C-alpha angles and dihedrals in degrees: 000000000000093000098044088148089073090067098065135060114171107156100077137141131200140189087284086080127359100326127114100223135055121248089254092053092048091050093049092050092046092052092050090051092055096251112160099190121037117183123193115211108178117184111268118240109276112186092196091062119016096170096102108017139083121264118232090258091048090049091056092049090044090059091048093050092049092048088054091050091049089059093043093053098037112142089012107062134358114237121195128199108221138157134217103230116209130208088237093062139062112267111256120255118269111269094014091113136025089242142345135226112205117209147163115222102161142020134202119244111247092215102045107014091237118149113236123191105224096206103043105086144329090247093058091050091048087055090045092056096041101039104019098044103021092249093305105133094181091058090051091051092046090053093050095049092044087058092049091053090050090052090050089054089066086062100228117192089248128017105224125230097330097200098035087138089081094057097097095032096103113175089356092288092150101034141336109269090195093057114115091225091060094041094050090049092051094044092050090053091044092054091049090053092047088056088061090061095234125155112245123214132223097218120199097185096105092052092052091051093046099248101112138023096221135033122261128296108051120236096262091055091042090055091053091050090053093047091053092044093238121172116260134187135176123239136170100211080221119199094173138033096252094063102051094116099018115154097356096133092051090050092052090052092050092047092052092046090051090056105267114143092187141010129202131249122203115229134162087272091054128255119350122188122248116202114226097197093106095050113111117227 
């Protein structure tokens, strides 16, 4: 199948955390859309910020619900029980989940110790730079990318939205994404993550929610990933059933244009390669 990537959606969230649909609703929608592998990746419990994650009790019920769905859809669709690990939480035990997505969603201000979500709003990030880092944007960016590298060192199955820090930076209001200082910082962190052998994701979540025009990572980072033959997969970071495969074809085109000859698709057997030679640019 030339578009094997359209058969798998493994970065998904439900009403157990900050999603809009239940696991059962997501599974039903995935099956109707022809998805062969559906992976649930609820946000791991993060005591420092409980606004978007599962509680320990919810996590236990989450596992039970997914186990039930695995039985219900047996022989029809593979369902994986994953978790989105966060830099604010202990890394899950080996074998506890079918796979892990490792992400950074917030950083502590160096000046005041306040925790700032990096993907919530432009206003929050303006406060982060001004109050948390004394107006030093570079220090804020360094802190973010240092956290991303640390997450990669845990070797999650997938490294989530590498450059999430740009999400709320509409029209360069926070910093200039074309500036060499920013690019060099991001590329240095990217290279460090590549050395860990993780699979990076092209994440379409910010496009669906109207924050960005293209999926993470940006084209310059994508080109470096291709040059270094890093593993790449496509995810929707889906928080509702309508977005399970959103933007996948566009991601495949961008990946091929950047120099990727293949991307990887997560299945119950692990990653399988998907050739991009038949993808039209």
